[in-house]
MDTraj code that builds the backbone (N, CA, C; nanometers):
import mdtraj as md
import numpy as np

residues = "SER VAL ALA LEU VAL VAL GLY SER GLY SER VAL THR ASP ALA GLU ASN SER ASN ASP ASP VAL LEU VAL ASP VAL TYR ALA LYS THR LEU ARG MET GLN ALA GLY THR SER VAL GLY GLU GLY ILE ASP HIS LEU GLU THR GLU VAL VAL THR VAL ALA ALA LEU ALA THR ASN GLY GLY ILE TYR LEU THR GLU SER ASN SER VAL SER ILE GLY SER VAL ALA ASP VAL GLN VAL ASN ARG VAL ALA VAL GLU ALA THR THR SER SER THR PRO SER THR PRO ALA ALA ALA LEU ALA GLY LEU VAL ILE ALA THR ASN ALA TYR SER ALA VAL VAL SER ASN LEU THR GLY THR LEU SER VAL ASP SER ILE VAL ASP LEU ASN GLY ALA SER ASN LEU LEU LEU LYS SER ALA GLY ALA LEU THR LEU ASN GLN LEU VAL ASN THR ASP SER GLY ASN VAL SER LEU VAL ALA THR GLY SER SER GLY THR LEU THR MET ALA VAL ALA GLY ASP VAL THR THR SER LEU THR ALA THR ILE ASP ILE GLN ALA ASN ALA ILE SER MET ALA ASP GLY ALA THR VAL THR ALA GLY SER GLY ASN VAL ARG VAL VAL SER THR".split()
xyz = np.array([
    [-0.8265, 2.3938, 0.6140],
    [-0.8225, 2.3656, 0.4724],
    [-0.7015, 2.4006, 0.4056],
    [-0.6138, 2.2409, 0.3354],
    [-0.5239, 2.2405, 0.2090],
    [-0.5643, 2.2377, 0.1391],
    [-0.5433, 2.3237, 0.0145],
    [-0.5476, 2.2279, -0.1312],
    [-0.3708, 2.2622, -0.2042],
    [-0.3430, 2.1428, -0.2545],
    [-0.2744, 2.1121, -0.3119],
    [-0.2625, 2.0901, -0.4576],
    [-0.1814, 2.1687, -0.5798],
    [-0.1923, 2.2341, -0.7581],
    [-0.1356, 2.2415, -0.7661],
    [-0.0960, 2.1144, -0.8417],
    [0.0168, 2.1193, -0.9141],
    [-0.0966, 2.1041, -1.1340],
    [0.0048, 2.1693, -1.1008],
    [-0.0746, 2.2261, -1.3005],
    [-0.0370, 2.0975, -1.4242],
    [0.1184, 2.0981, -1.4394],
    [0.1713, 1.9877, -1.5155],
    [0.2126, 1.8863, -1.4345],
    [0.2754, 1.8694, -1.3495],
    [0.3321, 1.7738, -1.3042],
    [0.2673, 1.6925, -1.1861],
    [0.3699, 1.6044, -1.1024],
    [0.3040, 1.5411, -0.9614],
    [0.2623, 1.5652, -0.8544],
    [0.2053, 1.5339, -0.7408],
    [0.2316, 1.5332, -0.6281],
    [0.2855, 1.4636, -0.5639],
    [0.4088, 1.4398, -0.4906],
    [0.4451, 1.3194, -0.4386],
    [0.4901, 1.3320, -0.3320],
    [0.6195, 1.2031, -0.1723],
    [0.6221, 1.1978, -0.1022],
    [0.8305, 1.2152, -0.1664],
    [0.9241, 1.2614, -0.1601],
    [0.9980, 1.2834, -0.1345],
    [1.0757, 1.1369, -0.1375],
    [1.0597, 1.0841, -0.0084],
    [1.0722, 0.9591, 0.0482],
    [1.1084, 0.8369, 0.0058],
    [1.0348, 0.8515, -0.1486],
    [1.0392, 0.7754, -0.2670],
    [1.0188, 0.6479, -0.1896],
    [0.9628, 0.5672, -0.0725],
    [0.8768, 0.4152, -0.0348],
    [0.8140, 0.4420, 0.0609],
    [0.7422, 0.3238, 0.0142],
    [0.5465, 0.2982, 0.0886],
    [0.6539, 0.2564, 0.2725],
    [0.7719, 0.2157, 0.3111],
    [0.8285, 0.2306, 0.4231],
    [0.8010, 0.3384, 0.5250],
    [0.7829, 0.4363, 0.4378],
    [0.7722, 0.5760, 0.5391],
    [0.6414, 0.6101, 0.6202],
    [0.6695, 0.6205, 0.6908],
    [0.4585, 0.5997, 0.7336],
    [0.4166, 0.7305, 0.8216],
    [0.5138, 0.8825, 0.7749],
    [0.5691, 0.9761, 0.8499],
    [0.4215, 1.0776, 0.7449],
    [0.3659, 1.0907, 0.8558],
    [0.2435, 1.1658, 0.7396],
    [0.2848, 1.2655, 0.6883],
    [0.2623, 1.3308, 0.5864],
    [0.2800, 1.4606, 0.4575],
    [0.1909, 1.5607, 0.4758],
    [0.0798, 1.5261, 0.5552],
    [-0.0269, 1.6266, 0.4903],
    [-0.1547, 1.6234, 0.5704],
    [-0.1753, 1.7358, 0.6828],
    [-0.2542, 1.7044, 0.8133],
    [-0.3620, 1.8368, 0.7325],
    [-0.4845, 1.8005, 0.7475],
    [-0.5457, 1.9456, 0.7492],
    [-0.7351, 1.8527, 0.8119],
    [-0.8104, 1.9446, 0.7606],
    [-0.9414, 1.8716, 0.7837],
    [-0.9968, 1.8381, 0.6760],
    [-0.9774, 1.9169, 0.5971],
    [-1.1184, 1.8781, 0.4669],
    [-0.9049, 1.9247, 0.3367],
    [-0.8566, 1.8485, 0.2588],
    [-0.7717, 1.7844, 0.1374],
    [-0.8650, 1.7858, 0.0090],
    [-0.7496, 1.8921, -0.0488],
    [-0.7771, 1.8609, -0.2249],
    [-0.6188, 1.8579, -0.2986],
    [-0.6714, 1.8131, -0.3902],
    [-0.5247, 1.7971, -0.4676],
    [-0.5880, 1.7482, -0.6187],
    [-0.4858, 1.8087, -0.7181],
    [-0.4951, 1.8614, -0.8291],
    [-0.3481, 1.8584, -0.8907],
    [-0.3817, 1.7603, -1.0100],
    [-0.2326, 1.7506, -1.0769],
    [-0.2581, 1.7161, -1.1783],
    [-0.1628, 1.7858, -1.2473],
    [-0.1806, 1.7524, -1.3802],
    [-0.0809, 1.6109, -1.4955],
    [-0.0252, 1.5687, -1.3566],
    [-0.0112, 1.3941, -1.3684],
    [-0.0357, 1.2783, -1.2098],
    [0.0271, 1.2624, -1.2069],
    [0.0072, 1.1895, -1.0552],
    [-0.0350, 1.2356, -0.9216],
    [-0.0750, 1.1881, -0.8040],
    [-0.0618, 1.2324, -0.6774],
    [-0.0573, 1.1363, -0.6420],
    [0.0645, 1.1109, -0.5711],
    [0.1262, 0.9729, -0.5031],
    [0.2026, 0.9346, -0.6164],
    [0.2419, 0.8222, -0.5590],
    [0.2676, 0.6583, -0.6472],
    [0.2975, 0.5753, -0.6153],
    [0.2746, 0.4415, -0.7125],
    [0.2726, 0.3264, -0.6369],
    [0.3351, 0.2845, -0.5403],
    [0.4160, 0.2985, -0.5041],
    [0.5875, 0.3117, -0.4836],
    [0.6373, 0.3544, -0.3223],
    [0.5333, 0.4742, -0.3591],
    [0.5482, 0.5940, -0.2335],
    [0.4478, 0.7025, -0.2216],
    [0.3285, 0.6332, -0.1771],
    [0.2028, 0.7247, -0.1461],
    [0.2305, 0.7969, -0.0688],
    [0.1008, 0.9168, -0.0941],
    [0.1105, 1.0322, 0.0241],
    [0.0392, 0.9710, 0.1059],
    [0.1482, 1.0514, 0.2326],
    [0.0626, 0.9744, 0.3920],
    [-0.0458, 1.1286, 0.4076],
    [-0.1739, 1.1151, 0.4222],
    [-0.2539, 1.1635, 0.5557],
    [-0.2968, 1.1553, 0.6418],
    [-0.3536, 1.2501, 0.7116],
    [-0.4638, 1.2572, 0.8405],
    [-0.4598, 1.3392, 0.8389],
    [-0.6318, 1.3654, 0.7332],
    [-0.7837, 1.4321, 0.7514],
    [-0.9003, 1.4053, 0.7401],
    [-0.9658, 1.4584, 0.7371],
    [-1.1196, 1.4281, 0.7757],
    [-1.1929, 1.3653, 0.6530],
    [-1.1235, 1.4622, 0.5019],
    [-1.2496, 1.4409, 0.4044],
    [-1.1329, 1.4675, 0.2812],
    [-1.1241, 1.3656, 0.1502],
    [-1.0183, 1.4107, 0.0671],
    [-1.0566, 1.3732, -0.0322],
    [-1.0265, 1.4829, -0.1388],
    [-1.0823, 1.4810, -0.2944],
    [-0.9759, 1.4269, -0.3484],
    [-0.9642, 1.4297, -0.4740],
    [-0.8341, 1.3785, -0.5814],
    [-0.9125, 1.3944, -0.7112],
    [-0.7466, 1.4412, -0.8193],
    [-0.8132, 1.4635, -0.9761],
    [-0.6773, 1.4652, -0.9645],
    [-0.6143, 1.3483, -1.0165],
    [-0.5616, 1.3007, -1.1731],
    [-0.5681, 1.2960, -1.3577],
    [-0.5166, 1.3579, -1.3257],
    [-0.5548, 1.4364, -1.4904],
    [-0.5327, 1.3422, -1.5971],
    [-0.3496, 1.3276, -1.5783],
    [-0.3009, 1.1707, -1.6426],
    [-0.2031, 1.0798, -1.5861],
    [-0.2382, 1.0169, -1.4710],
    [-0.1800, 1.0161, -1.3865],
    [-0.2756, 0.9051, -1.2949],
    [-0.1822, 0.8394, -1.2264],
    [-0.2581, 0.7593, -1.0759],
    [-0.2860, 0.8820, -0.9719],
    [-0.3174, 0.7981, -0.8319],
    [-0.3591, 0.8237, -0.7628],
    [-0.3252, 0.7165, -0.6277],
    [-0.2580, 0.7976, -0.5008],
    [-0.1936, 0.6850, -0.4369],
    [-0.1795, 0.7399, -0.2218],
    [-0.3115, 0.6620, -0.2426],
    [-0.2734, 0.7768, -0.0400],
    [-0.3098, 0.7163, 0.0419],
    [-0.2729, 0.7434, 0.1814],
    [-0.2602, 0.6055, 0.2558],
    [-0.2459, 0.7487, 0.3730],
    [-0.4218, 0.6775, 0.3853],
    [-0.4156, 0.7631, 0.5966],
    [-0.4316, 0.7441, 0.6796],
    [-0.4124, 0.7446, 0.7987],
    [-0.4015, 0.7258, 0.9364],
    [-0.4907, 0.7099, 0.9593],
    [-0.6485, 0.7975, 0.9790],
    [-0.7583, 0.7202, 1.0548],
    [-0.8750, 0.7026, 0.9292],
    [-0.9773, 0.7645, 1.0434],
    [-1.0842, 0.7937, 0.9373],
    [-1.1035, 0.8552, 0.8897],
    [-1.1965, 0.8478, 0.7029],
    [-1.1159, 0.9492, 0.6500],
    [-1.2636, 0.9429, 0.5312],
    [-1.3148, 1.0602, 0.4315],
    [-1.4189, 1.0026, 0.3465],
    [-1.3522, 1.1010, 0.2859],
    [-1.3746, 1.0103, 0.1545],
    [-1.3900, 1.0654, 0.0247],
    [-1.4814, 1.0538, -0.0632],
    [-1.4591, 1.2925, -0.0325],
    [-1.5801, 1.3578, -0.0490],
    [-1.5889, 1.4864, -0.1452],
    [-1.6772, 1.5985, -0.1180],
    [-1.6237, 1.7097, -0.1620],
    [-1.5556, 1.8340, -0.0585],
    [-1.4505, 1.8643, -0.1673],
    [-1.4024, 1.9969, -0.0761],
    [-1.3942, 2.1139, -0.1895],
    [-1.4464, 2.2072, -0.0746],
    [-1.4903, 2.3432, -0.1540],
    [-1.2288, 2.3991, -0.1912],
    [-1.2831, 2.4910, -0.2717],
    [-1.1628, 2.5191, -0.3029],
    [-1.1317, 2.6423, -0.1772],
    [-1.0040, 2.6662, -0.1771],
    [-0.8997, 2.6535, -0.0759],
    [-0.8846, 2.8267, -0.0931],
    [-0.9098, 2.9555, -0.0634],
    [-0.8622, 3.1320, -0.0603],
    [-0.7521, 3.1585, 0.0708],
    [-0.6451, 3.1817, 0.0160],
    [-0.5797, 3.2197, 0.1077],
    [-0.5224, 3.3749, 0.1322],
    [-0.5158, 3.4820, 0.1925],
    [-0.4924, 3.5876, 0.1789],
    [-0.3148, 3.6078, 0.1421],
    [-0.3454, 3.6767, 0.0268],
    [-0.2336, 3.6713, 0.0120],
    [-0.1225, 3.9010, -0.0217],
    [0.0068, 3.8823, 0.0469],
    [0.0410, 3.9458, 0.1292],
    [0.1559, 4.0451, -0.0066],
    [0.0924, 4.1433, -0.0585],
    [0.1929, 4.2221, -0.1504],
    [0.3291, 4.3598, -0.1488],
    [0.3920, 4.3661, -0.1746],
    [0.5316, 4.4137, -0.0913],
    [0.4557, 4.5399, -0.0542],
    [0.3160, 4.6226, -0.1021],
    [0.3002, 4.7205, -0.0119],
    [0.2768, 4.6808, 0.1243],
    [0.2004, 4.5287, 0.1169],
    [0.1813, 4.4967, 0.3164],
    [0.0213, 4.4646, 0.2970],
    [-0.0318, 4.4912, 0.1781],
    [-0.1886, 4.4839, 0.2037],
    [-0.1787, 4.3291, 0.1059],
    [-0.2925, 4.3073, 0.1653],
    [-0.3458, 4.1697, 0.1418],
    [-0.5160, 4.1669, -0.0003],
    [-0.4853, 4.0201, -0.0490],
    [-0.6035, 4.0426, -0.1688],
    [-0.6101, 3.8536, -0.1210],
    [-0.6923, 3.8049, -0.1597],
    [-0.8072, 3.6565, -0.1944],
    [-0.7599, 3.6326, -0.3109],
    [-0.6640, 3.4937, -0.2089],
    [-0.6312, 3.4002, -0.3600],
    [-0.6698, 3.2458, -0.3669],
    [-0.7411, 3.1935, -0.4770],
    [-0.8265, 3.2562, -0.5733],
    [-0.9250, 3.3835, -0.5644],
    [-0.9166, 3.5062, -0.6591],
    [-1.0061, 3.5297, -0.6426],
    [-1.1667, 3.5244, -0.6459],
    [-1.1940, 3.4312, -0.7849],
    [-1.2869, 3.3339, -0.7576],
    [-1.3269, 3.2286, -0.7334],
    [-1.3118, 3.1698, -0.5728],
    [-1.3079, 3.1281, -0.6089],
    [-1.3741, 2.9149, -0.7277],
    [-1.2324, 2.8240, -0.7722],
    [-1.3261, 2.7490, -0.8261],
    [-1.4002, 2.6285, -0.7715],
    [-1.4691, 2.5199, -0.8641],
    [-1.5589, 2.5345, -0.7858],
    [-1.5650, 2.4048, -0.6755],
    [-1.6329, 2.3257, -0.6691],
    [-1.5812, 2.1884, -0.5161],
    [-1.5360, 2.1149, -0.5764],
    [-1.3797, 2.0552, -0.5423],
    [-1.3543, 1.9205, -0.5940],
    [-1.4004, 1.8040, -0.5131],
    [-1.4662, 1.6998, -0.5686],
    [-1.4840, 1.6505, -0.5688],
    [-1.4663, 1.4613, -0.5591],
    [-1.4387, 1.3079, -0.4742],
    [-1.4362, 1.2567, -0.5524],
    [-1.3226, 1.2669, -0.5413],
    [-1.3145, 1.0669, -0.6233],
    [-1.2005, 1.0132, -0.6920],
    [-1.1919, 1.0332, -0.8468],
    [-1.0818, 1.1200, -0.9460],
    [-1.1136, 1.0999, -1.0454],
    [-0.9855, 1.0635, -1.0973],
    [-0.9374, 0.9726, -1.2622],
    [-0.8662, 0.9643, -1.2772],
    [-0.9022, 1.0226, -1.3968],
    [-0.8409, 1.1389, -1.5273],
    [-0.9435, 1.2142, -1.6169],
    [-0.9115, 1.1756, -1.7368],
    [-0.7383, 1.0659, -1.7329],
    [-0.6855, 0.9576, -1.8779],
    [-0.7036, 0.8972, -1.8968],
    [-0.6463, 0.8033, -1.9661],
    [-0.5594, 0.7153, -1.9995],
    [-0.5896, 0.6324, -1.9009],
    [-0.5155, 0.5433, -1.8767],
    [-0.5372, 0.4017, -1.7903],
    [-0.3870, 0.4079, -1.6956],
    [-0.4557, 0.4355, -1.5299],
    [-0.3211, 0.4409, -1.4495],
    [-0.4397, 0.3537, -1.3169],
    [-0.4216, 0.4085, -1.1887],
    [-0.4504, 0.3259, -1.0705],
    [-0.4426, 0.4118, -1.0163],
    [-0.5641, 0.3375, -0.9158],
    [-0.6019, 0.3750, -0.7573],
    [-0.5745, 0.3405, -0.6626],
    [-0.5465, 0.3543, -0.5651],
    [-0.5021, 0.2974, -0.4485],
    [-0.5378, 0.3864, -0.3133],
    [-0.6215, 0.3638, -0.2291],
    [-0.6849, 0.4556, -0.1033],
    [-0.6642, 0.3040, 0.0212],
    [-0.5990, 0.3947, 0.1507],
    [-0.6439, 0.2469, 0.2009],
    [-0.6378, 0.3495, 0.3958],
    [-0.6627, 0.2955, 0.4821],
    [-0.6320, 0.3737, 0.5959],
    [-0.5096, 0.2640, 0.6682],
    [-0.5248, 0.3154, 0.7711],
    [-0.4376, 0.2111, 0.8504],
    [-0.5529, 0.1839, 1.0426],
    [-0.6340, 0.3475, 1.0522],
    [-0.7542, 0.3129, 1.1559],
    [-0.8061, 0.3649, 1.0924],
    [-0.9206, 0.2867, 1.1359],
    [-1.1246, 0.3645, 1.1666],
    [-1.1637, 0.3139, 1.0281],
    [-1.2544, 0.4327, 0.9349],
    [-1.3511, 0.3577, 0.8306],
    [-1.2864, 0.4686, 0.7543],
    [-1.3765, 0.3942, 0.6362],
    [-1.3263, 0.4385, 0.5034],
    [-1.4636, 0.4502, 0.4314],
    [-1.4977, 0.5448, 0.4470],
    [-1.6493, 0.5866, 0.3287],
    [-1.6640, 0.7088, 0.1793],
    [-1.7098, 0.6452, 0.1556],
    [-1.7261, 0.6640, -0.0339],
    [-1.8698, 0.7688, -0.0243],
    [-1.8485, 0.9316, -0.0566],
    [-1.9290, 1.0196, 0.0026],
    [-1.9781, 1.0636, -0.1076],
    [-1.8577, 1.0829, -0.2295],
    [-1.8638, 1.1732, -0.3685],
    [-1.8481, 1.0891, -0.4489],
    [-1.8250, 1.0488, -0.5444],
    [-1.8529, 0.9580, -0.6840],
    [-1.6575, 0.9460, -0.6899],
    [-1.6534, 0.8086, -0.7437],
    [-1.4565, 0.7963, -0.7753],
    [-1.5419, 0.7402, -0.8875],
    [-1.4933, 0.8452, -1.0052],
    [-1.5183, 0.7734, -1.1512],
    [-1.4156, 0.7802, -1.1914],
    [-1.3076, 0.6214, -1.2455],
    [-1.1452, 0.6319, -1.3224],
    [-1.1576, 0.5557, -1.4623],
    [-1.1136, 0.6703, -1.5835],
    [-1.0793, 0.6008, -1.6547],
    [-1.0485, 0.5185, -1.7398],
    [-1.0938, 0.4656, -1.8354],
    [-1.0470, 0.3227, -1.9154],
    [-0.9790, 0.2321, -1.8015],
    [-0.8720, 0.1592, -1.8216],
    [-0.8402, 0.0315, -1.7606],
    [-0.7563, 0.0610, -1.6528],
    [-0.8240, 0.0614, -1.5286],
    [-0.7404, 0.2343, -1.4179],
    [-0.8044, 0.1479, -1.3039],
    [-0.6843, 0.0611, -1.2651],
    [-0.7296, -0.0505, -1.1375],
    [-0.7481, 0.1058, -1.0409],
    [-0.8255, -0.0883, -0.9168],
    [-0.8843, 0.0658, -0.7849],
    [-0.8845, -0.0363, -0.6525],
    [-0.8583, 0.1211, -0.5905],
    [-0.8634, -0.0409, -0.4417],
    [-0.8414, 0.0207, -0.3193],
    [-0.9434, 0.0005, -0.2885],
    [-0.9780, -0.0114, -0.1956],
    [-0.9707, 0.0159, -0.0646],
    [-0.9612, -0.0313, 0.0533],
    [-0.9142, -0.0878, 0.1954],
    [-0.9054, -0.0297, 0.3037],
    [-0.9599, -0.0477, 0.3528],
    [-1.0563, -0.0192, 0.4673],
    [-0.9766, -0.0901, 0.6609],
    [-0.9106, -0.0464, 0.7669],
    [-0.8838, -0.0602, 0.8397],
    [-1.0672, -0.1804, 0.9293],
    [-1.1813, -0.0717, 0.9218],
    [-1.2101, -0.0572, 1.0009],
    [-1.4092, -0.1014, 0.8663],
    [-1.4710, -0.0149, 0.8991],
    [-1.6059, 0.0117, 0.8198],
    [-1.5532, 0.0550, 0.6732],
    [-1.6175, 0.0128, 0.5557],
    [-1.6066, 0.1022, 0.4485],
    [-1.7245, 0.0989, 0.3781],
    [-1.7680, 0.2151, 0.3790],
    [-1.9129, 0.2411, 0.3105],
    [-1.8899, 0.3377, 0.1929],
    [-1.9940, 0.2267, 0.0867],
    [-2.0144, 0.3490, -0.0254],
    [-2.1753, 0.4129, -0.0417],
    [-2.1120, 0.5288, -0.0010],
    [-2.2948, 0.5898, -0.0663],
    [-2.3133, 0.6433, -0.2004],
    [-2.1526, 0.6581, -0.2800],
    [-2.1766, 0.7080, -0.4042],
    [-2.1549, 0.5624, -0.5044],
    [-2.1272, 0.6242, -0.6277],
    [-2.1260, 0.5122, -0.7414],
    [-1.9097, 0.5426, -0.7161],
    [-1.8989, 0.4002, -0.7136],
    [-1.7637, 0.3073, -0.7246],
    [-1.7222, 0.2602, -0.8606],
    [-1.7218, 0.3936, -0.9975],
    [-1.6361, 0.3311, -1.1279],
    [-1.5536, 0.3319, -1.1597],
    [-1.4480, 0.2108, -1.3356],
    [-1.3505, 0.2469, -1.3436],
    [-1.4299, 0.1839, -1.4926],
    [-1.4427, 0.2711, -1.6352],
    [-1.4667, 0.2185, -1.7305],
    [-1.4523, 0.0569, -1.7452],
    [-1.3133, 0.0055, -1.7597],
    [-1.2484, -0.1115, -1.7107],
    [-1.1617, -0.1089, -1.7267],
    [-1.1452, -0.0910, -1.5664],
    [-1.0312, -0.1688, -1.3999],
    [-1.0475, -0.2450, -1.3751],
    [-0.9732, -0.3490, -1.2777],
    [-1.0628, -0.3901, -1.1766],
    [-1.0646, -0.3094, -1.0740],
    [-1.1356, -0.4239, -1.0038],
    [-1.1432, -0.3179, -0.8576],
    [-1.1327, -0.4164, -0.7337],
    [-1.0618, -0.4094, -0.6564],
    [-1.1234, -0.4480, -0.5020],
    [-1.1457, -0.3220, -0.4230],
    [-1.2709, -0.4737, -0.3399],
    [-1.3558, -0.3300, -0.2433],
    [-1.2641, -0.3945, -0.1389],
    [-1.1802, -0.3874, 0.0275],
    [-1.1906, -0.4806, 0.1144],
    [-1.1181, -0.3830, 0.1999],
    [-1.1653, -0.5238, 0.3164],
    [-1.2572, -0.4849, 0.5150],
    [-1.2904, -0.5683, 0.5827],
    [-1.1891, -0.6221, 0.5816],
    [-1.1430, -0.7435, 0.6117],
    [-1.0519, -0.7105, 0.8099],
    [-1.0974, -0.5845, 0.8457],
    [-1.0256, -0.5993, 0.9438],
    [-1.1205, -0.6523, 1.0605],
    [-1.1611, -0.6548, 1.1910],
    [-1.2495, -0.6931, 1.3383],
    [-1.3568, -0.6044, 1.3027],
    [-1.3621, -0.5062, 1.2462],
    [-1.4947, -0.3709, 1.1871],
    [-1.4983, -0.4270, 1.1094],
    [-1.4959, -0.4650, 1.0428],
    [-1.4992, -0.4530, 0.8954],
    [-1.6164, -0.4601, 0.8023],
    [-1.7144, -0.4400, 0.8529],
    [-1.8075, -0.4035, 0.7307],
    [-1.8085, -0.3560, 0.6073],
    [-1.8871, -0.4166, 0.4925],
    [-1.8800, -0.3203, 0.3656],
    [-2.0393, -0.3054, 0.3411],
    [-2.0735, -0.1885, 0.3308],
    [-2.1943, -0.1256, 0.3391],
    [-2.1983, -0.0640, 0.1868],
    [-2.3388, -0.0894, 0.0607],
    [-2.3405, -0.0193, -0.0391],
    [-2.4536, 0.0152, -0.0373],
    [-2.4644, 0.1621, -0.0426],
    [-2.6175, 0.2330, -0.0383],
    [-2.6763, 0.2376, -0.1723],
    [-2.8082, 0.2457, -0.1363],
    [-2.8541, 0.2730, -0.3167],
    [-2.8464, 0.3416, -0.3755],
    [-2.7278, 0.4360, -0.3691],
    [-2.6680, 0.4909, -0.5039],
    [-2.4713, 0.4477, -0.5189],
    [-2.4343, 0.3586, -0.4384],
    [-2.3140, 0.2957, -0.4020],
    [-2.2819, 0.1338, -0.4481],
    [-2.2912, 0.2275, -0.6326],
    [-2.2729, 0.0760, -0.7076],
    [-2.1659, 0.0952, -0.7277],
    [-2.0910, -0.0158, -0.7219],
    [-1.9159, 0.0008, -0.7979],
    [-2.0239, -0.1180, -0.9676],
    [-1.9050, -0.0774, -1.0381],
    [-1.9074, -0.1386, -1.1796],
    [-1.7914, -0.0725, -1.2824],
    [-1.7588, -0.1936, -1.3825],
    [-1.6596, -0.2117, -1.4099],
    [-1.7342, -0.2278, -1.6166],
    [-1.6345, -0.2705, -1.6285],
    [-1.6816, -0.3624, -1.8263],
    [-1.5820, -0.4521, -1.8819],
    [-1.6015, -0.4202, -2.0015],
    [-1.4909, -0.5611, -2.0533],
    [-1.4658, -0.6725, -1.9116],
    [-1.3292, -0.6887, -1.9652],
    [-1.2842, -0.8735, -1.8865],
    [-1.2712, -0.8117, -1.7677],
    [-1.2667, -0.6988, -1.7256],
    [-1.2168, -0.6756, -1.6481],
    [-1.3569, -0.7144, -1.4595],
    [-1.2278, -0.7734, -1.3470],
    [-1.2958, -0.8030, -1.2504],
    [-1.3727, -0.6879, -1.1007],
    [-1.4304, -0.7455, -0.9830],
    [-1.4417, -0.6556, -0.9334],
    [-1.4258, -0.8072, -0.8091],
    [-1.3677, -0.7850, -0.6720],
    [-1.3017, -0.8593, -0.5935],
    [-1.3819, -0.8099, -0.3927],
    [-1.4573, -0.8752, -0.3687],
    [-1.5047, -0.7863, -0.2595],
    [-1.4498, -0.8548, -0.1085],
    [-1.4050, -0.8293, -0.0241],
    [-1.3333, -0.8752, 0.1284],
    [-1.4458, -0.8595, 0.1979],
    [-1.4635, -0.8942, 0.3215],
    [-1.5397, -0.8102, 0.4173],
    [-1.5649, -0.9039, 0.4972],
    [-1.5769, -0.8678, 0.6305],
    [-1.6202, -0.9521, 0.7687],
    [-1.7607, -1.0257, 0.7814],
    [-1.7747, -0.8507, 0.7498],
    [-1.9849, -0.8946, 0.6433],
    [-1.9724, -0.8615, 0.5278],
    [-2.1048, -0.8313, 0.4586],
    [-2.0969, -0.7310, 0.4188],
    [-2.2345, -0.6986, 0.3457],
    [-2.3329, -0.5261, 0.3766],
    [-2.5020, -0.5976, 0.3567],
    [-2.5456, -0.4220, 0.2253],
    [-2.5518, -0.5149, 0.1948],
    [-2.6409, -0.4692, 0.0368],
    [-2.7557, -0.3745, 0.0267],
    [-2.7857, -0.2340, 0.0506],
    [-2.9521, -0.1595, 0.0383],
    [-3.0273, -0.2387, -0.0818],
    [-3.1502, -0.2224, -0.1135],
    [-3.2083, -0.2890, -0.1969],
    [-3.1904, -0.1811, -0.2985],
    [-3.1522, -0.2108, -0.4297],
    [-3.0976, -0.1100, -0.5302],
    [-2.9914, -0.1078, -0.5957],
    [-2.8812, -0.1269, -0.5005],
    [-2.8190, -0.1010, -0.4941],
    [-2.6969, -0.2717, -0.6082],
    [-2.6111, -0.2178, -0.6623],
    [-2.5666, -0.3562, -0.7449],
    [-2.4004, -0.3578, -0.7948],
    [-2.3368, -0.4361, -0.8466],
    [-2.2494, -0.4316, -0.8736],
    [-2.2303, -0.5213, -0.9337],
    [-2.1891, -0.4593, -1.1018],
    [-2.1610, -0.4739, -1.1930],
    [-2.0299, -0.5186, -1.3279],
    [-2.0198, -0.5955, -1.3571],
    [-1.8950, -0.6648, -1.4577],
    [-1.9710, -0.6259, -1.6269],
    [-1.8670, -0.6515, -1.6830],
    [-1.9173, -0.6922, -1.8145],
    [-1.8607, -0.8935, -1.8081],
    [-1.7510, -0.9127, -1.9172],
    [-1.7647, -1.0642, -1.9182],
    [-1.6937, -1.0598, -1.8002],
    [-1.5814, -0.9605, -1.7277],
    [-1.5430, -1.0665, -1.6496],
    [-1.6088, -1.0930, -1.5063],
    [-1.5307, -1.2148, -1.3764],
    [-1.5511, -1.1842, -1.3152],
    [-1.6189, -1.1099, -1.2098],
    [-1.6473, -1.1793, -1.0937],
    [-1.7431, -1.0764, -0.9531],
    [-1.6832, -1.1439, -0.8419],
    [-1.6549, -1.1857, -0.7670],
    [-1.5918, -1.2408, -0.6464],
    [-1.6594, -1.1846, -0.5152],
    [-1.7501, -1.2442, -0.4464],
    [-1.8004, -1.1474, -0.2723],
    [-1.7014, -1.2473, -0.1674],
    [-1.6705, -1.2020, -0.0856],
    [-1.6479, -1.3440, -0.0357],
    [-1.6507, -1.2275, 0.1491],
    [-1.7474, -1.2473, 0.1951],
    [-1.7723, -1.2170, 0.3778],
    [-1.6898, -1.3108, 0.4591],
    [-1.6130, -1.2626, 0.5032],
    [-1.4970, -1.3763, 0.6025],
    [-1.5352, -1.3908, 0.7497],
])
top = md.Topology()
chain = top.add_chain()
for i, resn in enumerate(residues, 1):
    res = top.add_residue(resn, chain, resSeq=i)
    for name in ("N", "CA", "C"):
        top.add_atom(name, md.element.get_by_symbol(name[0]), res)
traj = md.Trajectory(xyz[None], top)
C-alpha cells in the first residue's frame, strides 16, 4: 500500500504533459491527500493500482489508471521509522481513519478519473464541492455502487469501449443541481430499481451506443 500526503501543496507529476504515459505509482491500494490538488488537468497522475482514494482540500483530482480500478476505501498506511539508535517505531503511531472515495472539499475545481484498459467501479462515494465538474471514463465497464455527487457541477460518465456497460446499483445515484448537466454515454446501460439520475434545472442526456 502507498500513501501520499501533502499538507499544504499538491501531488503532481513533473512531466507536465498528458502525453506522458509512464506510471507514477504502482500499488495494490493508494490513498492521496493534498492541501491543494492531486494531479493536474494538463498532467494527470498515472497509476497502476487496484483501489484508489483521494482527497483534494482546495484543488482538483486528475488520475489516469492503466488497468481496472476501484474508487474505494483505503486504510491508513503505517511504516517502521528507523531512529538514530537503529530502533524502529510505527509511524503514524495511531493510524488515521480510512480514506474513502473521491472528495473535493472546498471551492469549485474538477475531478477526472479514466483508465486505459479494464473496468472502473465506484465503491465509495464521490463527493465534489460546489460547481466542480466530474468525468469518469472507463475503457470497459463502468459500475456505480455508491453515490456520485457534485453539488452543482457538470457530470460525464463514459463507457463506450467494446465492453462498455454502465451499471447503476441501488445506491449508485448520480446527482447535481442548479443548471449543471449530466451526460451518460455507454454501449449499454443498466439501472437497478430505485437508482436515480437527478439534476436541478439542467439537462440530462443518456445515450446507449
